[in-house]
Each structure stands twice: as structure tokens, then as C-alpha cells.
N, CA, C and O atoms as a printed pandas DataFrame, in Angstrom:
     atom_number atom_name residue_name chain_id  residue_number  x_coord  y_coord  z_coord
0              1         N          MET        A               1  126.557   97.265   82.934
1              2        CA          MET        A               1  125.949   95.972   82.600
2              3         C          MET        A               1  125.777   95.031   83.521
3              4         O          MET        A               1  126.886   94.500   83.564
4              5         N          ASP        A               2  125.102   94.491   84.277
5              6        CA          ASP        A               2  125.197   93.861   85.390
6              7         C          ASP        A               2  124.959   92.484   84.678
7              8         O          ASP        A               2  124.528   92.372   83.530
8              9         N          LEU        A               3  125.334   91.335   85.607
9             10        CA          LEU        A               3  125.591   89.985   84.965
10            11         C          LEU        A               3  123.966   89.314   84.506
11            12         O          LEU        A               3  123.680   88.608   83.539
12            13         N          GLY        A               4  123.240   89.756   85.420
13            14        CA          GLY        A               4  121.673   89.361   84.736
14            15         C          GLY        A               4  121.513   89.597   83.504
15            16         O          GLY        A               4  121.180   88.756   82.668
16            17         N          GLU        A               5  121.781   90.988   83.259
17            18        CA          GLU        A               5  121.430   91.410   82.116
18            19         C          GLU        A               5  122.302   90.910   80.869
19            20         O          GLU        A               5  121.980   90.710   79.698
20            21         N          THR        A               6  123.730   90.757   81.657
21            22        CA          THR        A               6  124.535   90.184   80.488
22            23         C          THR        A               6  124.066   88.344   80.172
23            24         O          THR        A               6  124.140   87.898   79.027
24            25         N          VAL        A               7  123.702   87.642   81.111
25            26        CA          VAL        A               7  122.998   86.301   80.851
26            27         C          VAL        A               7  121.912   86.460   80.257
27            28         O          VAL        A               7  121.864   85.629   79.350
28            29         N          GLY        A               8  120.807   87.222   80.285
29            30        CA          GLY        A               8  119.661   87.239   79.598
30            31         C          GLY        A               8  119.773   87.875   78.244
31            32         O          GLY        A               8  118.869   87.612   77.451
32            33         N          ASN        A               9  120.775   88.700   77.841
33            34        CA          ASN        A               9  121.105   88.896   76.531
34            35         C          ASN        A               9  121.433   87.729   75.922
35            36         O          ASN        A               9  120.771   87.308   74.973
36            37         N          PHE        A              10  122.324   87.189   76.331
37            38        CA          PHE        A              10  123.120   85.997   75.688
38            39         C          PHE        A              10  122.236   84.932   75.546
39            40         O          PHE        A              10  122.483   84.334   74.499
40            41         N          LEU        A              11  121.162   84.369   76.262
41            42        CA          LEU        A              11  120.248   83.388   76.387
42            43         C          LEU        A              11  119.146   84.020   75.226
43            44         O          LEU        A              11  118.421   83.331   74.509
44            45         N          PHE        A              12  119.215   85.406   75.239
45            46        CA          PHE        A              12  118.144   85.846   74.127
46            47         C          PHE        A              12  118.582   85.605   72.630
47            48         O          PHE        A              12  117.732   85.355   71.776
48            49         N          PHE        A              13  119.964   85.686   72.319
49            50        CA          PHE        A              13  120.832   85.881   71.189
50            51         C          PHE        A              13  120.876   84.056   70.678
51            52         O          PHE        A              13  120.593   83.482   69.626
52            53         N          ALA        A              14  121.307   83.655   71.835
53            54        CA          ALA        A              14  121.296   82.278   71.604
54            55         C          ALA        A              14  120.202   81.433   71.318
55            56         O          ALA        A              14  120.344   80.319   70.814
56            57         N          THR        A              15  119.133   81.919   71.619
57            58        CA          THR        A              15  117.881   81.465   71.069
58            59         C          THR        A              15  117.539   81.513   69.669
59            60         O          THR        A              15  116.769   80.726   69.119
60            61         N          PHE        A              16  118.046   82.317   69.204
61            62        CA          PHE        A              16  117.367   82.754   68.078
62            63         C          PHE        A              16  118.717   82.388   67.027
63            64         O          PHE        A              16  118.514   82.294   65.816
64            65         N          MET        A              17  119.809   82.235   67.483
65            66        CA          MET        A              17  121.057   81.364   66.745
66            67         C          MET        A              17  120.536   80.062   66.242
67            68         O          MET        A              17  120.530   79.532   65.131
68            69         N          GLY        A              18  119.935   79.589   67.867
69            70        CA          GLY        A              18  119.791   78.351   67.442
70            71         C          GLY        A              18  118.779   77.263   66.863
71            72         O          GLY        A              18  118.656   76.039   66.925
72            73         N          THR        A              19  117.940   78.624   66.109
73            74        CA          THR        A              19  116.575   78.256   65.419
74            75         C          THR        A              19  117.037   78.324   63.891
75            76         O          THR        A              19  116.147   77.769   63.246
76            77         N          THR        A              20  117.708   78.619   63.325
77            78        CA          THR        A              20  118.078   78.514   62.061
78            79         C          THR        A              20  117.703   77.621   61.288
79            80         O          THR        A              20  117.797   76.518   61.826
80            81         N          LYS        A              21  117.267   77.580   60.126
81            82        CA          LYS        A              21  116.604   76.450   59.678
82            83         C          LYS        A              21  117.394   76.145   58.176
83            84         O          LYS        A              21  117.658   77.008   57.339
84            85         N          THR        A              22  117.702   74.651   58.068
85            86        CA          THR        A              22  118.874   74.317   56.965
86            87         C          THR        A              22  117.846   73.514   56.007
87            88         O          THR        A              22  117.005   72.674   56.326
88            89         N          ALA        A              23  118.180   74.039   54.718
89            90        CA          ALA        A              23  117.288   73.198   53.848
90            91         C          ALA        A              23  118.273   71.777   53.540
91            92         O          ALA        A              23  119.466   71.651   53.262
92            93         N          GLU        A              24  117.122   70.769   53.740
93            94        CA          GLU        A              24  117.768   69.653   53.168
94            95         C          GLU        A              24  117.437   69.037   51.853
95            96         O          GLU        A              24  116.319   68.933   51.347
96            97         N          ALA        A              25  118.699   68.608   51.332
97            98        CA          ALA        A              25  118.885   68.277   49.534
98            99         C          ALA        A              25  117.884   66.914   49.656
99           100         O          ALA        A              25  117.796   66.072   50.550
100          101         N          ARG        A              26  117.097   67.080   48.240
101          102        CA          ARG        A              26  115.996   65.969   48.170
102          103         C          ARG        A              26  116.474   65.037   47.525
103          104         O          ARG        A              26  117.193   65.424   46.604
104          105         N          THR        A              27  116.359   63.795   47.637
105          106        CA          THR        A              27  116.724   62.345   46.811
106          107         C          THR        A              27  116.583   62.428   45.727
107          108         O          THR        A              27  115.816   63.309   45.340
108          109         N          CYS        A              28  117.201   61.617   44.798
109          110        CA          CYS        A              28  116.925   61.112   43.425
110          111         C          CYS        A              28  117.098   59.939   43.747
111          112         O          CYS        A              28  117.730   59.601   44.748
112          113         N          GLN        A              29  116.500   59.078   42.853
113          114        CA          GLN        A              29  116.341   57.809   42.346
114          115         C          GLN        A              29  116.704   57.316   41.314
115          116         O          GLN        A              29  116.544   58.191   40.464
116          117         N          SER        A              30  117.190   56.239   40.755
117          118        CA          SER        A              30  117.168   55.810   39.439
118          119         C          SER        A              30  117.389   54.253   39.704
119          120         O          SER        A              30  117.811   53.839   40.784
120          121         N          GLN        A              31  117.156   53.649   38.924
121          122        CA          GLN        A              31  117.205   51.886   39.208
122          123         C          GLN        A              31  118.423   51.355   38.327
123          124         O          GLN        A              31  118.744   51.648   37.175
124          125         N          SER        A              32  118.997   50.479   39.247
125          126        CA          SER        A              32  120.193   50.723   38.810
126          127         C          SER        A              32  120.060   49.493   37.283
127          128         O          SER        A              32  119.175   48.696   36.969
128          129         N          HIS        A              33  121.444   49.866   36.611
129          130        CA          HIS        A              33  121.174   49.291   35.397
130          131         C          HIS        A              33  122.016   47.856   35.285
131          132         O          HIS        A              33  122.002   46.937   34.467
132          133         N          LYS        A              34  122.688   48.094   36.397
133          134        CA          LYS        A              34  123.415   46.768   36.205
134          135         C          LYS        A              34  123.383   45.322   37.276
135          136         O          LYS        A              34  123.822   44.199   37.027
136          137         N          PHE        A              35  122.660   45.851   38.594
137          138        CA          PHE        A              35  121.939   44.676   39.440
138          139         C          PHE        A              35  121.300   43.675   38.265
139          140         O          PHE        A              35  120.907   43.932   37.127
140          141         N          LYS        A              36  121.347   42.689   38.860
141          142        CA          LYS        A              36  120.610   41.687   38.317
142          143         C          LYS        A              36  119.729   40.798   39.064
143          144         O          LYS        A              36  120.329   40.335   40.034
144          145         N          GLY        A              37  118.427   40.356   38.961
145          146        CA          GLY        A              37  117.803   39.589   40.051
146          147         C          GLY        A              37  117.227   40.433   41.096
147          148         O          GLY        A              37  117.498   41.625   41.244
148          149         N          ALA        A              38  116.342   39.689   41.879
149          150        CA          ALA        A              38  115.580   40.466   42.777
150          151         C          ALA        A              38  116.330   40.777   43.527
151          152         O          ALA        A              38  117.300   40.042   43.712
152          153         N          CYS        A              39  116.187   42.012   44.276
153          154        CA          CYS        A              39  117.100   42.793   45.285
154          155         C          CYS        A              39  116.519   42.740   46.702
155          156         O          CYS        A              39  115.531   43.385   47.051
156          157         N          PHE        A              40  117.248   41.881   47.516
157          158        CA          PHE        A              40  116.874   41.722   48.805
158          159         C          PHE        A              40  118.155   41.822   49.860
159          160         O          PHE        A              40  118.088   41.265   50.956
160          161         N          SER        A              41  119.116   42.440   49.522
161          162        CA          SER        A              41  120.279   43.162   50.110
162          163         C          SER        A              41  120.443   44.605   49.912
163          164         O          SER        A              41  120.465   44.870   48.711
164          165         N          ASP        A              42  120.572   45.667   50.700
165          166        CA          ASP        A              42  120.906   46.950   50.684
166          167         C          ASP        A              42  122.271   46.965   50.235
167          168         O          ASP        A              42  122.652   47.680   49.308
168          169         N          THR        A              43  123.197   45.985   51.049
169          170        CA          THR        A              43  124.749   46.248   51.021
170          171         C          THR        A              43  125.092   45.844   49.703
171          172         O          THR        A              43  126.051   46.401   49.168
172          173         N          ASN        A              44  124.222   44.628   48.862
173          174        CA          ASN        A              44  124.945   44.485   47.223
174          175         C          ASN        A              44  124.449   45.521   46.442
175          176         O          ASN        A              44  125.103   46.194   45.645
176          177         N          CYS        A              45  122.979   45.649   46.767
177          178        CA          CYS        A              45  122.599   47.052   45.828
178          179         C          CYS        A              45  123.656   48.369   46.309
179          180         O          CYS        A              45  124.329   48.845   45.395
180          181         N          ASP        A              46  123.784   48.821   47.351
181          182        CA          ASP        A              46  124.727   49.766   47.548
182          183         C          ASP        A              46  126.293   49.914   46.873
183          184         O          ASP        A              46  126.916   50.883   46.440
184          185         N          SER        A              47  126.594   48.528   46.999
185          186        CA          SER        A              47  128.084   48.033   46.188
186          187         C          SER        A              47  127.916   48.492   44.439
187          188         O          SER        A              47  128.527   49.281   43.718
188          189         N          VAL        A              48  127.016   47.753   44.274
189          190        CA          VAL        A              48  126.893   48.037   42.831
190          191         C          VAL        A              48  126.196   49.509   42.324
191          192         O          VAL        A              48  126.008   49.603   41.111
192          193         N          CYS        A              49  125.837   50.565   43.109
193          194        CA          CYS        A              49  125.765   51.250   42.658
194          195         C          CYS        A              49  126.465   52.261   42.639
195          196         O          CYS        A              49  126.055   53.281   42.085
196          197         N          ARG        A              50  127.496   52.211   43.152
197          198        CA          ARG        A              50  128.601   52.510   43.524
198          199         C          ARG        A              50  129.727   52.687   42.270
199          200         O          ARG        A              50  130.474   53.604   41.929
200          201         N          THR        A              51  129.419   51.153   41.702
201          202        CA          THR        A              51  129.827   50.836   40.278
202          203         C          THR        A              51  129.478   51.995   39.106
203          204         O          THR        A              51  130.133   52.336   38.121
204          205         N          GLU        A              52  128.436   52.369   39.515
205          206        CA          GLU        A              52  127.729   53.009   38.562
206          207         C          GLU        A              52  127.706   54.666   39.214
207          208         O          GLU        A              52  126.727   55.402   39.090
208          209         N          ASN        A              53  128.880   55.031   39.861
209          210        CA          ASN        A              53  128.924   56.386   40.282
210          211         C          ASN        A              53  128.074   57.377   40.767
211          212         O          ASN        A              53  128.022   58.576   40.493
212          213         N          PHE        A              54  127.035   56.300   41.970
213          214        CA          PHE        A              54  126.029   57.086   43.035
214          215         C          PHE        A              54  126.625   56.523   44.283
215          216         O          PHE        A              54  127.073   55.422   44.605
216          217         N          PRO        A              55  126.481   57.576   44.815
217          218        CA          PRO        A              55  126.901   57.370   46.394
218          219         C          PRO        A              55  126.292   56.420   47.259
219          220         O          PRO        A              55  126.797   56.110   48.338
220          221         N          ARG        A              56  125.064   55.871   46.763
221          222        CA          ARG        A              56  124.511   54.657   47.791
222          223         C          ARG        A              56  123.135   54.354   46.844
223          224         O          ARG        A              56  122.590   54.956   45.919
224          225         N          GLY        A              57  122.861   53.031   47.615
225          226        CA          GLY        A              57  121.661   52.379   46.681
226          227         C          GLY        A              57  120.826   51.485   47.995
227          228         O          GLY        A              57  121.303   51.160   49.082
228          229         N          GLN        A              58  119.499   51.244   47.488
229          230        CA          GLN        A              58  118.935   50.129   48.319
230          231         C          GLN        A              58  117.575   49.853   47.552
231          232         O          GLN        A              58  117.032   50.468   46.634
232          233         N          CYS        A              59  117.196   48.642   48.294
233          234        CA          CYS        A              59  116.107   47.696   47.141
234          235         C          CYS        A              59  115.036   48.713   47.797
235          236         O          CYS        A              59  115.111   49.380   48.829
236          237         N          ASN        A              60  114.041   48.597   46.859
237          238        CA          ASN        A              60  112.637   48.999   47.197
238          239         C          ASN        A              60  111.531   48.363   46.536
239          240         O          ASN        A              60  111.862   48.023   45.401
240          241         N          GLN        A              61  110.467   48.105   46.789
241          242        CA          GLN        A              61  109.640   47.253   46.252
242          243         C          GLN        A              61  108.873   48.234   45.217
243          244         O          GLN        A              61  108.487   49.386   45.410
244          245         N          HIS        A              62  108.772   47.437   44.077
245          246        CA          HIS        A              62  108.467   48.101   42.650
246          247         C          HIS        A              62  107.377   47.148   41.903
247          248         O          HIS        A              62  107.747   46.178   41.242
248          249         N          HIS        A              63  106.228   47.442   42.032
249          250        CA          HIS        A              63  105.054   46.487   42.006
250          251         C          HIS        A              63  105.354   45.535   42.669
251          252         O          HIS        A              63  105.677   45.822   43.821
252          253         N          VAL        A              64  105.390   44.173   42.327
253          254        CA          VAL        A              64  105.302   42.894   43.030
254          255         C          VAL        A              64  107.189   42.447   43.272
255          256         O          VAL        A              64  107.472   41.781   44.268
256          257         N          GLU        A              65  107.991   42.750   42.585
257          258        CA          GLU        A              65  109.448   42.923   42.645
258          259         C          GLU        A              65  110.324   43.869   43.601
259          260         O          GLU        A              65  110.148   45.087   43.575
260          261         N          ARG        A              66  111.114   43.373   44.304
261          262        CA          ARG        A              66  112.287   44.119   44.934
262          263         C          ARG        A              66  113.073   44.501   43.994
263          264         O          ARG        A              66  113.493   43.590   43.280
264          265         N          LYS        A              67  113.488   45.772   43.701
265          266        CA          LYS        A              67  114.465   46.009   42.976
266          267         C          LYS        A              67  115.410   46.871   43.354
267          268         O          LYS        A              67  114.853   47.735   44.030
268          269         N          CYS        A              68  116.904   47.146   43.238
269          270        CA          CYS        A              68  117.963   48.124   43.461
270          271         C          CYS        A              68  117.792   49.380   42.702
271          272         O          CYS        A              68  118.020   49.536   41.502
272          273         N          TYR        A              69  117.291   50.401   43.685
273          274        CA          TYR        A              69  117.613   51.975   43.187
274          275         C          TYR        A              69  118.570   52.323   43.800
275          276         O          TYR        A              69  118.680   52.074   45.000
276          277         N          CYS        A              70  119.854   53.248   42.828
277          278        CA          CYS        A              70  120.628   54.143   42.849
278          279         C          CYS        A              70  120.042   55.752   43.489
279          280         O          CYS        A              70  119.087   56.355   43.000
280          281         N          GLU        A              71  120.766   56.181   44.529
281          282        CA          GLU        A              71  120.301   57.094   45.255
282          283         C          GLU        A              71  121.207   58.517   44.979
283          284         O          GLU        A              71  122.357   58.276   44.611
284          285         N          ARG        A              72  120.932   59.655   45.075
285          286        CA          ARG        A              72  122.036   60.723   44.897
286          287         C          ARG        A              72  121.242   61.887   45.400
287          288         O          ARG        A              72  120.026   61.889   45.207
288          289         N          ASP        A              73  121.937   63.075   46.155
289          290        CA          ASP        A              73  121.356   64.246   46.573
290          291         C          ASP        A              73  121.150   64.813   45.213
291          292         O          ASP        A              73  121.838   64.524   44.234
292          293         N          CYS        A              74  119.894   65.858   45.233
293          294        CA          CYS        A              74  119.802   66.281   43.914
294          295         C          CYS        A              74  119.470   67.621   44.105
295          296         O          CYS        A              74  119.298   68.359   43.134
């Protein structure tokens, strides 16, 4: 097997190995039960959600109000 054939085979297999698909986890949200008032700071929301055993939280618009929603992969 010459060098050109070896390089060609390597590139062929590397191409297929690099195109594997990975499944992304969906994100489930739950409105925080402990957060009080309008949510304007993702940092504050995130901190409160961690006390509710969620890995993260962020502010989202809910009708007219901004509320804190806790998130986790589901």
C-alpha cells in the first residue's frame, strides 16, 4: 500500500467518523415556587432554582409578567 492510498483511506474513514450524530437532551421547565416578584435577573433566578434542586434557571416572559423558570434536561 503506497502513501497516497494510505492517506486516502485515512481521509475516507475520518470523514465518516466525524459525521456521527449526537442526540441533544430536551430542556424541561418548571416555574419556580420560591422566587418572589418579577424576574429581571437570570443570576438571581438561577440561584433560587439551585435551592429547588434544579441545575439552572432563567427569566422568561409569561403573558405580561417576567417569571423565573427552573430548567433541567429531561
